[in-house]
ZADREN-183519 format. One record per residue (C-alpha): residue in three letters; x negated, y negated, z. Coordinates in steps of 0.5 Angstrom, whole numbers, plus 2048, in hexadecimal, padded with zeros to 3 digits. Layout:
BEGIN
ALAXYZ/...
***
This chain:
BEGIN
MET7E1819805/LEU7E6814807/ILE7E480D807/VAL7EA809809/GLY7ED80680F/GLY7F480A80E/ASN7F880F811/GLN7F6817811/THR7FA81C814/ALA7FC823814/GLY802826815/GLY808824819/TYR80E81F816/GLU80D81D80F/VAL80F81680C/ASP811817804/ASN811810802/SER810809802/LEU8128037FF/ARG80D7FE7FB/PHE80E7F77FB/ASN80B7F27F6/GLU80B7EB7F8/ASP80A7E87F1/ASN8117EC7F0/ASN8147E97F6/ASP8167F07F8/TYR81B7F07FE/LEU8217F3802/ASN8277F0805/ARG82D7F2809/THR8327ED80D/PRO8357F1813/SER83D7F1813/SER83D7F081B/SER8387EE820/SER8367F3826/ASN8307F282B/ARG82C7EC82A/THR8287ED830/THR8257F482F/PHE8227F7829/THR81C7FB826/ILE8197FB81F/SER81480081D/VAL811800816/TRP80B803812/VAL8077FE80E/LYS8017FE809/ARG7FF7F7807/SER7FD7F6800/ASP7FB7EE800/LEU7F77EB805/GLY7F67E3806/SER7F47DF80C/SER7F97D980A/GLU7FF7DE808/THR8057E180B/PHE8087E7809/ASN80F7E980C/ILE8117F080F/PHE8187EE812/GLN81C7E8813/GLN8237E7815/ARG8267DF816/ASP82C7DB816/ASN82E7D6810/SER82D7D0813/ASN8277CB812/ASN8267CB81A/SER8267D3819/LYS8257D881E/GLN8207DD81B/PHE81C7E481D/THR8167E5819/ILE8117EB819/GLN80B7E9814/LEU8047E9812/ARG8017E2813/ASN7FA7E1812/ASP7F97E8812/GLU7FC7E8819/ILE8027EC81B/ARG8077E781E/MET80E7E7821/LEU8127E0820/ASP8197DE823/GLN81B7D7822/SER8217D3824/SER8227CC821/GLY81B7CC81F/VAL8197CE826/ASN8157D4828/ARG8187D882C/LEU8137DE82B/LEU80C7DE828/LEU8087E4828/GLN8027E4824/THR7FC7E9824/ASP7F57E7825/ARG7F27EC821/LEU7F37ED819/PHE7F67F2815/ARG7F27F280F/ASP7F27FA80D/VAL7F57FB806/SER7F3802806/ALA7F780480D/TRP7FE80480F/TYR800800815/HIS80680281A/ILE80A7FC81D/VAL80F7FC822/VAL8127F6825/ALA8167F782B/VAL81B7F282E/ASP81F7F2834/THR8207EA837/THR8247ED83D/GLN81D7EF840/GLY81B7EB847/THR8147EB845/SER8137E683F/THR80D7EA83C/ASN8127F083B/ARG8177ED837/ALA8137EE831/LYS80E7F382F/LEU80A7F4829/TYR8067FB828/ILE8017FD822/ASN800804821/GLY803806828/VAL7FF80182C/GLN8027FB82F/GLU7FF7F482D/THR7FD7F0833/ASP7F87EB830/PHE7FC7E582C/SER7F97DF829/SER8007DC82A/ASN8057DE82F/ILE80C7DB831/TYR8117E0834/TYR8187E0834/ALA81D7DD83A/GLN8217E283D/ASP8277E483A/TYR8257E1834/GLU82A7E382E/THR8267E4827/ALA8287E4820/VAL8277EB81F/ASN82D7EF81F/ASN8317E981E/THR8367E8818/VAL8307E5814/ARG82C7E780E/ALA8267EC80F/LEU8207EC80B/ILE81B7F180A/GLY8157EF806/ALA8177E7805/SER8197E1809/ARG81D7DB809/PRO81B7D480B/ASN8227D180C/SER8297D280A/THR8287CF803/GLY8207D1802/THR81E7D77FD/LEU81B7DD800/SER8147DD801/ASN80E7E1804/TYR80F7E7801/PHE80C7ED803/ASP8067F17FF/GLY8057F8801/TYR8097FE803/MET80E800808/SER81080680B/GLU815809810/PHE819802812/VAL81D803818/LEU8217FE81C/ILE824800823/ASP82A7FC825/GLY82B7FC82D/GLN8247FF82F/GLN81D7FD831/LEU81980382F/ASP81180482F/PRO80D807829/THR80E80E82C/SER81580E829/PHE81280D822/GLY80B810822/GLU806814826/PHE7FE815826/ASP7FC81B822/GLU7F9820827/ASP7F3822823/SER7F181B81F/GLY7F4816824/VAL7F781281F/TRP7FE80F820/LYS80381381B/PRO80B81281A/ILE81081781D/ASP81781981B/VAL81C81381D/SER82281681A/GLY825818821/LEU824811824/THR82A80D826/PHE82A807821/GLY830803824/THR8357FF820/ASN8317FB81C/GLY82B7FF81C/PHE828803816/TYR823807813/LEU82080680C/PRO81B80C80A/PHE81C80A803/GLU81D811800/ASN8238107FC/SER82080D7F5/ALA82780B7F3/ALA8288087F9/LEU8228067FC/GLY825801801/GLN829807804/ASP82A80780C/ASP82980E80E/SER82B80D815/GLY83280F814/ASN835808815/GLY83580680E/ASN8317FF80F/ASN82E800808/PHE82A7FA805/THR82A7F77FE/LEU8247F77FA/ASN8227F17F6/ASN81D7F27F1/LEU81B7F97F3/THR81C7FF7EF/SER81B8077EF/ILE8148067ED/ASP8128027F3/GLN8148087F7/THR80D80C7F9/THR80A8127FC/ASP80480E7FF/THR80780E807/CYS80480E80E/THR80381580E/ASN800816807/ASN7FC810805/TYR7FA80F7FE/ALA7F480B7FB/THR7F68047F8/MET7F17FF7F5/ASN7ED7FB7FA/PRO7EE7F37FA/LEU7E97F37FF/PHE7E47F57FA/ASN7E67EF7F5/TYR7DF7ED7F2/TYR7E37EA7ED/ALA7E57E57F2/GLN7EB7E37ED/ALA7ED7EA7EB/THR7F57EB7ED/PHE7F87F17F1/SER7FF7F37F1/GLU8047F97F1/GLY8017FB7F8/ASN7FA7FA7F5/LEU7FB7FF7EF/GLN7FB7FA7EA/THR7F57F67E9/ILE7F37F07E4/THR7EC7EE7E3/SER7EA7E77E2/ASP7E77E37DC/SER7E57DD7E0/VAL7DF7DF7E4/THR7D97E27E2/ASN7DA7E97E6/VAL7DC7F07E3/THR7DA7F47E9/PRO7DF7F97EA/LEU7E67F97EE/VAL7E68007F2/SER7EB8057F6/THR7EC8047FD/MET7EA80C7FE/GLY7E380F7FC/VAL7E18167FB/SER7DB81A7FC/THR7DD8217FB/GLY7E38257F8/LYS7E78247F1/TRP7EB81D7F0/TYR7F081B7EB/CYS7F38147E9/GLU7F68107E3/TYR7F58097E1/LYS7FA8067DC/TYR7F78007D8/ILE7FD7FB7D8/ALA7FA7F57D4/SER7F37F17D2/THR7F17EA7D1/GLY7EB7EA7CC/GLY7EB7F17C9/ASP7EB7F87CC/PHE7E57F87D0/PRO7E77FB7D7/VAL7E38017DA/VAL7E68067DF/GLY7E280B7E3/VAL7DF80C7EA/THR7D98097ED/SER7D580A7F4/ASN7D28037F4/VAL7D77FF7F7/GLY7D47FA7FC/ASP7CD7FA7F9/ARG7CF7F77F2/GLY7CD7F07EF/THR7D27EB7ED/ASN7D27ED7E5/GLU7D17F47E5/SER7D77F87E2/LEU7D97FF7E3/GLN7D38027DF/ASN7CC7FF7E2/TYR7CA8047E7/PRO7C880B7E6/ASN7CF80D7EB/ASP7D38097E6/HIS7D780D7E2/GLY7DC80A7DD/TYR7E080B7D7/PHE7E08057D2/GLY7E78037CF/TYR7E47FF7C9/ASP7E08057C6/GLY7E180B7CA/ASN7DA80B7CC/TYR7D880E7D3/LEU7D48087D7/ASN7CF80A7DD/ASP7C88077DF/ALA7C98017DA/ASN7C98067D4/SER7CF8077D0/THR7D080E7CC/PRO7D58117C7/TYR7DA8157CB/GLY7E18147C9/ASN7E78107C6/SER7E88097C7/TYR7EF8077CB/THR7F38017CB/THR7F97FE7CE/GLY7FF8037D0/ASP7FA8097D0/ILE7F880D7D7/VAL7F180F7D9/GLY7F18157DD/ILE7EB8167E2/ALA7E981D7E5/LEU7E381C7EA/ASP7E08237EC/LEU7DB8227F2/ASP7DA8297F3/ASN7D782A7ED/GLY7D58237EB/TYR7D88217E5/ILE7DD81C7E2/TYR7E381D7DD/PHE7E78187D9/HIS7ED8197D5/LYS7F18147D1/ASN7F88157D1/GLY7F781C7D3/THR7F281E7CE/TYR7EB81F7D2/GLN7E681C7CE/ASN7DF81F7CC/SER7E38267CC/GLY7E38257D3/ASP7E582B7D8/PRO7E68297DF/THR7E78307E1/SER7E18327DE/GLY7DD8327E5/ALA7D68327E5/THR7D58327DE/GLY7D882B7DD/THR7DB82C7D6/GLY7DB8257D3/GLY7DA8227DA/LYS7D581D7DC/SER7D081E7E1/VAL7D281B7E8/ASN7CD81A7EE/LEU7CF81E7F4/GLY7CE81C7FB/ARG7D18157FA/THR7D88127FB/TYR7DC8107F5/PHE7E180B7F4/PHE7E680A7EE/GLY7E68047EB/THR7E67FF7E5/SER7E37F97E2/ASP7E27F57DB/LEU7DB7F67D7/ALA7DB7EE7D6/TYR7DD7E87DB/THR7E17E47D5/LEU7E67EA7D5/LYS7EB7ED7DA/HIS7F07F37DA/THR7F67F57DE/MET7F67FC7E0/GLN7FB8007E4/THR7F88067E8/ASN7FB80C7EA/PHE7F88107F0/GLY7FF8147F0/SER80480F7F3/PRO80580B7EC/THR8078047EB/PHE8098067E4/SER80E80A7E1/ILE80C8127E0/SER80F8157DA/SER80D81C7DC/GLY80B81D7E3/ASN8058217E5/SER8038237ED/ASP7FC8267EF/GLY7FC82D7F1/ALA7FE82B7F9/GLY8048287F6/TYR8028207F7/GLY80281B7F2/ASN8068197EC/PHE8028187E5/GLU8038177DE/TYR7FE81D7DC/SER7FD8247DF/VAL7F88247E5/PRO7F28297E3/SER7F382F7E8/GLY7EF82E7EE/TYR7EF8267EE/TYR7F38227F3/ALA7F681B7F4/LEU7F38167F8/ASN7F68167FF/THR7F5818806/LYS7F881F806/ASN7F4821800/LEU7EE81E803/ALA7EF822809/GLU7F0828806/TYR7EB828800/GLY7E6822801/
***
């Protein structure tokens, strides 16, 4: 079972990689064209998966602007959880299209297409915005280009992906937080979304198609983020490569618009002050509020066998984290850690005990910073197993099936989410979660039986990484 707003498609074109942006690290890419080309007509296509949200924040996807303080600029951004196209010259809005609806699903991939041709006779045809294959027509703000207006796009001025610059001397800001995939600029054509995607005939979900055969134009580019040694490599054939800033090979992921991986979910931030980063795969609980309710995954499961890993990074106040699963997400009190309910199943760092239904019983070894805890959840037979650095506790055998050797019983017929919490509200800890597309370096590299995921320790036979491909097949 899948509890997620993300894409789930079968067959067809597969996207292998995305690039993970962390705003706290000031991640971005840049390129300055050596010659100008068509500044009236172009199309930009990109798939994005958000991590951070905010009604008063701005996250830039793309910007190109000149160097003067009264600069000409073109920008695509998420602002107040709306998608916005902005073009300014000398401080005057020449284009402003801001969606009326909000885009707040951190578990979903959105496809954004911006298609511009200022030579069009009808003003509303000069700039078009499409989301997941459908044209947006309801805007909270709408100013359209004057005919034949020349934009900053395809000019000899710096283009930024994942950040913006306020003026000629200002530092960069509005860093993007989340994932981008299949970033394309078409120079000289105003294309509709069918050049980049199609509706799946079975599910009706909008999905990508192969764009490698498109005509990209002089300053056009195609960034698939596939080359881990050169993530800004342009695969259009033009050689319009981008320079990486604060991004490394660890930021290349397999969480894409054709295989969407689970992350931790900031919309279930009962801590109020817990922080999420690294594509919502790193969480830091808060010690300043009386709240220890678990942070949980974006995807929940009720059948099948699933595996993930938590790397314990840091703590304040001692080794008191709990990792495990819960089916009680929306019906908890504010001070109920991952142990209070019959359907909470936790492994406690301090003493290695098993936590369930407000009870703590001997189970395994304690764990501390630097350790990796693996969770194998068997919802076919009703058992959960935990390992510390590859050794299953309580002599557990996740492949033992109905006998459940060394496992702890889990009630079937419920939807479980992976999660982590503190045991006391005066403490906090930092965890990095690996659902198969890790934010920490892997020394060995292990995938599941379907070939998905990159884990530090072996995935038990019959268990799978938590992504939409596996959920469609095994969930």
